[in-house]
N, C-alpha and C positions, 0 to 999 in steps of 0.2 A: 768520266765528269763532265758534263761542258764547262769552259771557264767560266761562263754568265752565271753560273750554278755557286760559283764561289765568292762572289764581289759582296762588298759591303758595302750601302750607300746610304748616305748619309748627309745631313749639311752642317757645315761649321762657319762657326760666326767670327766673321774678322773686325778688322778695325773699320770704327764708326757705323756697326749693325747692320754690315755688310753680311749676306749670307751665301756663302760658297756650296755649290753641289760636287760631293766630291765622290770619289769611286775608290775603295779599297782593298785590294786583293793581297795576298803571300804574307810571307816573313824576311827580317833580314833588316840590314839597313834600307832607309828609303830611296825612294826615284822618284823624284815630282815629276808628272808629265801634266805639260799643258799644251794644252790645244790652242789653235787661233780662230779668229774669225771665217764666217763661216761653216766652221767645223764643227762638232759637238764630241763630248766625251765618247761613246761607241766607237768613234773612226779610226783609233789608232792604241799603236804601244811603242809610241816613240815621244821624244822631250821636246819642249819648246820649240813649236811650229807656228810659225807666221806672227801671229798678237804673242801667244804663248812664249817665242822666240824674243820679242822686245821687250816682255816682262821681265824674263830671264837673264838677258843683257844687264837690265839695269838693276835685278838683284844679283846680278854677279859683281859687278863691280862698288854697290854698294855695300854687301855682306859677306867678302868672302872667305869672312873666318866661319862661316855657316856651310860652306859647300865645300867638298871634296875633288868635283869634276862639273864642268857644266858641259850640255849639249845642245845646239841650235840647227834648226832644221829651216830651211830656207826664210829665214828671218836675217835682212839686213844687221851689221852694225848700226844703231841710230846715231852717228856723228857722222860717221861714211854714208850713210843714206842722205842725209840733207845733202850732202856737197855734190851725191852722185844726182841727186834730181836737180839743183842747181846750175849745175856745171854740163852735165849729160843731156842729150837731147834725147835719143834711145831711152831713157831710164824716165825722165820728165815724161813723155808721150806713155810710156809702161803704167806712170802712176797718176795720170791723166783721171782717170775714176776715181781716187781720193777727193778731189777739187770739185768734184761733182756731189760728190757725198756730203762736203762740209756744207753745200749749200744748206739752207732753211726746207725741209722736207724731203732733202734727199735721199733717205732711206725707202721713199716708197719708188725711185726709181727699180729698185730690186723685187719689189712685188707687183708690179703690174706687169700686164697682160701674163696671168697664170704664174708669177715670180720666174717668167722668163728670164731675166738679167741674173739670177741666181742660179738656175739651172746651168745657163751657156757660163759663167764662171768656173764652178766647180766640173759640170757632169763635159761639158765640151771642150776641156783643156788639157784633160789629161793625156798623156802619149802612150800610155796603153790601153787596148786594145778590151773594152769592158770589163775597166778597172773598179767601176761601180755597178753592180746588179741591179737587178729592179728591187730585190728589197729593200739593198744599201740605199738606193735612191729615194725609196716612202720614208725611210728614216730619218733622211735629212730633210724631208719636205714638212715632216711630222714638228721638228725642230724648228724648224725655220717658222713655223706656222703656229707656234706656241707666244701669247700676248707679249709684246714688246719687243719679241725677240732679236729681230732684226735692228729695229731701233737701238737697243742695247750695245749691240754689236758695233753700228754706224757710231754710235757716242764715243768710243776708244781712240776714234780719229779725231775727233772732236777736242775731248779733254788734252789729245797729246799735242797741241798746235803752239803750245808754249817748250821751248827747249830747254831744260834742266842743265844748270851751266855743273858741270862733273868734266873730269879728265874719260872720264869710259875706259880706262885702264883697268884690264881684266888680269888677275893675280893667280886665279885657280885655271890646272890644265883643262883646255877646252876642246870640243869637237867641233867641226861644222860640218854639215852634210846640206848640200846644196845642189838641189836639181838643176841642170844646166839650159835647160828648154823649159825655163819660167818663164810666162810674158807676162809677168808683175813685178818679179823681183831678178833682175839682168844680174847674170852672173858678172859683171864689172863690181857688185859692191864685194868682193871678194879682194877687190884690189885694195892694199892698206892695210888689210888688219892684220899683218903683223907688229905693223904698230901701235896696236892696243891692246893684243894681247901675246904675252909674253909665252906662253906655252900650247902650241896652236898645233892644230893636226885637222886637214880638210881633205873630207872624201868627197869629191867629183861624180854625181849620179847623171852621165852625159846624156842620156836618152830620155831623162826625165823632166815632169813639168812643176809648178810649182807644189803639185799633190803628191811629190815623190815618196811619199808611205804609202801611196794606192799605185804608183806606177811601178816600184819596186821594192816591195816592203820585204824582201830577203835581205839584201844589200843594205837598208838600213837597220833591221833590224842586230845583223850579223856587226855592225860596224859600232853599232851602241854596245853587245855586248862585250866584243875583243875591247876597244877604248875603259870601260867599265872592269874589266877584270885585267886591265894590264898593272 
């Protein structure tokens, strides 16, 4: 049986009437998988990537009593990321797209010329040849083409401009997997992590881009499996 034949698709109503699209599969203790911007639910079997990782960091230090373990994929700790953007020229250049997106109508830069910006950011930055099949690419384009899909993603950046006052300390065991060839989130964001994470494991995917789950899916899956079963 194909794995997609086993899924349950449902919408869950969250805070303030927000509806969340969820995909449920399997039994046992739950593992919540949160994808990031430009990705969508069908893109993985991993935990807290990109914006999903940013949300996971925040949840980790706000509600540690609700977690046993935390997994972060190519998503910088917010306090470290702010410092690196301010003080490191390389990371500031790599984050330049953020400031463009924050401008009024900034999301249109990703959609013009037949979504050239979106395609380049995702399909053009992987390190593994043919990381995305033509079928994969078409599914991404269909997801991006939904009404306000890209606007909603860009609004994450706009809503996150105010840094919350918090220690940022993570008390639960945490695995960080990072693609070391990430053009957007440089590996320097790994520096200083032990100051915020007491029980930390880091897996460096030396040849992977920001889309490490596509470049090295076996490494991501095995690292998560070993971590949660430890």
